[in-house]
N, C-alpha and C positions, 0 to 999 in steps of 0.2 A: 587518468582514466576512467570511463566512460560508461563502460559496459559493451563489451563489444564482442564478446566470447561465447560459447556455444552452450551455457551454464549459465541453471539458475539457484539461487538459494534460495529453501524456506526455513524458517528459524522453525526449529519441531521441540515442543517443552513435554510431548507425550500427554499431553489431557483433552481433555473435550474437545477445549475450546480453541485450543490450534488444530483443531481436525478438520476441519471448512477451510484453513489456511496449508494442509498438507492437500486436499482431495482438488481446492482451487489450481494451488502451483504444477499439481500433475495437469490439468486440464490445459495453462497455458505452455508446458511442457511439450504435447504433444502436438500441439499448432504451429510451435515454432520445430518442432523437430530436436528439440536443442534433450543438452543432458540435466535433469535435475536432481540436487546432491540437500541431501539431509541434515544439515547440522541440529543437535543439541545441547547445548550449550550448560555447562555444571557450574551455576551461579558459585562461586566462591569469596563474594565481597565480604570484606567481614572476616571472612574464618580463617585458621591459621594450622599451624602443623601441629599435629600434638605434640605433645613436648617429651621429654627423657625422662623414666623414672627410677630411682633407686627401690620403693618403697615396693616390695615385693604384692601388696597391697591396689596397689596404684599400677600398676604394672598390671593387674587383673584386670582392672579397670577399662584401664586404657587399648588395650589387646581386643577388649568385648568390642571394645565404639570401636576400633580400625575394621573389626570385621564388619559390624554393621552397616561401617561407612563403606565399607567393597561388595560387601552386595547388595549396596542400596545403584551404587556406577553401577552394576552385572545387571539390574534390573534394568536399569532405564539403557544399555545397549541392548538387551533381549530388545525391550518397545521398540527405541530406533528402525534393529532389522525386522520387526514385524512390519513398522511405517512400511520400507522398504520393500517388503515381500506384498503387502497391497496395494504398491504406487507398481510396483509391475503387473499388478494384471488389468493394470488401464490400456500397457505395449509403452511405457515411456522409460526409459532408460533411467539409474538409477544409483547413485553409490550414498554415503554413508559418515559423518565425521561429527567426533565429541567433541567438544572442546572443551575449556576452562576460564574465568573469569568473569566478569559483567557482561548479561547475556548482548547487550546494545552495543558493547563491546568488542565481544569476539565476534559477533556477527560480520562489525562492518570492518574488520582485519579481512574476517578469510573470503569477504566479498572483495576485497582489494587485493588477495593473493590471488584468484584466478580472477578478477577483470568482470566478472559475476556480470550478465544482461540485464538482472533481476532480482531482487531483494523482496521476498514473500515475508509480514508479518504477520500474525493475527494477535486479540487479546493477551497479550501475558499477562502475569499479575508482576504484581511490582516485587524489587528487591527489599533487603532489610533498610535501606536510609531509606526509601519513599514511604516504607509503611513506619517508619518513624514519624517524618513532614506530613504523614494523610492526607488533608486537599490542600492545604499550601505545597507540597512536595509535587502534587498532579500538576495544582496550575502555573509554577515555578520551574521545575524540570525538567514534567513530563514523562507518558511512560513509556514505555522501552520501543512502539511502534513510531512516537513522536522522534525519538535519540533518529532513530536508525532513518528516521525521515528525513529530519535536520543534518543529519552528517555524512549520507549514503553516498558515494560517486555516481554511482546509476542508479535509473529509475526505479523507485521501490512502493508492493504494490500492499496497503494496508485491506485485511479481512476479515469483516467483522462477522459474532456469530451469528447465523442466521436466522434467521425469524421467520417462521411458514412455510410453506410448501418447497422442495429442492426445487433450481432451477437448473439449464443447462446453460453453461459458459460459456461468455465471448459470444453471446445473438444477435445484442442489440448493444451497442458499447457506446455509449454517448460522450462527446470530444468538448471540452469547455475552451474555445478560440477568441484568442484576441488577440488577434492577427502580429504576433512577437513571434522572435526563434526561436522559444522553448514552446510554444503553443506550436507552431510546422514542427518542431521534432514529437511531440507528442500524437500530431495525427499519424503523424509515417510509421511510428511505434504502435498505434491504436490501427490502421488500415489491414498494418501484417500479422499482426493476432484477429483481426476480421477475416481475412482471407483463409488464414489458416484454418478456422473457425468453422469458417462457410456465414460466414454472421454477417446484420450491416452495420454500418454507420451513422450516428444522431452526430450532428457537426450543431453548436448550440453558441451563439453570441447574444451576450448579455448586456444590453445599455444599464448606464447608474440610476439609483434609485432617485424618481422626482424629474427625471427626462420629460421633457415636453418639444413638442413638436411647435409647428406654424401655430396653430391656437394659442390659448391660456390655459387647456386642460391639459390634465398629464393624458401622454398616451397610453389606448388599453395595453395589455402585456400581449395581446397576440395583437404585434405589428399587421400581421396580413391585409388587417380594415383598418389599420391607422389612417390619417390624415397626410398625405404628402412631405415627407422630411425631408430636407437636406442628408442630414445625419442617420437617420433609420434607412434610407434607398441607398446610402453609401458602405454600411453595413452589411443590407440584404446582398449588396452586388460583390463587394468582396467574398463574403461567405460563400455565396455560389461559383466564386471564380479557384476559391478553392477545393469545392468539391465537384468544380468539374475537372480538374486536375488526378484526382484521386479513381485508379484506373479499376475496372474488375469487382468493383463492387456497386450493395444498392446504399446511397449514400441518399440522408434527408437532413435537409435542412433548418437552423430557425433562426430566428433574431426576437430578443424578449425582453422586458425593461423589467427592471429589480422592484420589487413592491417593498422592500424592506433595505435588503443586504444582498448580495451579488451572489453570495454562498446561498441564502436562502433559496434566490431565486435557484439557482444551479439544482437546489435538492428536490426543487416542486418540479421543474422542468423532467429530471430523472425520473420520477413518480409517472407522471403524464405520461412515460415516451412508455413505460415501462420499462428501465433499460437496467441491463444485466452487470455492467459495470459503470467507472467513471472513469475517464482519464481528462487530468489537466497537466498545465505546469507551473510551476514554484517558481518565480525571480528571487535572483540574489536578494538578499535585505543584511543589514546593518547586524555584531553580534549582539545588542540589544534587543534588536526582534525577535534572532532566532530562541534567544534567552525566553522572554514574556510575549512581546503583542502575539505572536503571531501570525498568520496569513488566511488568505481562504483557503490554501490548500488545506491549512491543518485544519481549522476550521470545521474544513468536509470531512477528514478522514476521525472523527471525534463524533458527527450525529450522522455521518451517511451509512444506509443500511445494507448497502451493496458493496463491492474490495471498487478501492478507488486505488490507481494508478497516478501516483507522483512525480512528473518530471523536473527535476532541476534545473535553473535557465544559470 
């Protein structure tokens, strides 16, 4: 499955950190006229069922503990319903679902069950195992968002905690273009979002760091003033052909040379264009790469200050 139904899942942990993810999800659902499902997962990692006891004193203690657990779950259910009511004020169809388990596994399982078109995650807190492993665990295992991005069968939005003044979502969507099949799919998704929200597209292709033209000096970042080169001109022509194939939208085109790395250049391009979102494809990699090394997409979701959509190949 690759995300074909009219349903979007957002992982709502009922904290301020996930508030931006829920609001952004509502904007996406409204633009595409699809249903938003708010999923809250009770993280049961490392927890065991309460034991039975014959000692009256222990029974009283266990009963009180169970009462507190039930109260917590009831409180979370009420919080989730409050989120649904808030989403309804945006004119979006929404549903709620509470699940048990590891957050990332429960979200992925539910996404597969409904063949979700998108999953949206925010900066979730770490589970017990990640807290124990600390920095090493973050580097090796990744956060909830990292794991969802790596293993999801549908595109995943990662929404950071906002900094600065709020902006209208989906107005200037920047898409990283590398002319691959997954890049073409990412462009199509971004175009649908921009049409639905009345936004525009910014297509950007990044040439590798140290790229040189016909001269012995590196090309400047802005290739509109660079010396004519076969590779640069071919890239600009290909980006232009892609742009011409997109109907009903204002499309901006850009070809740049990476100063240090491709992901750094994409972040700089997003900042300079005032992009409200970033969309990029992520090519399939080995198991070892997925576990440790990462790629441009995974580096981007750790550093981007705007919502980033990762479309897997």
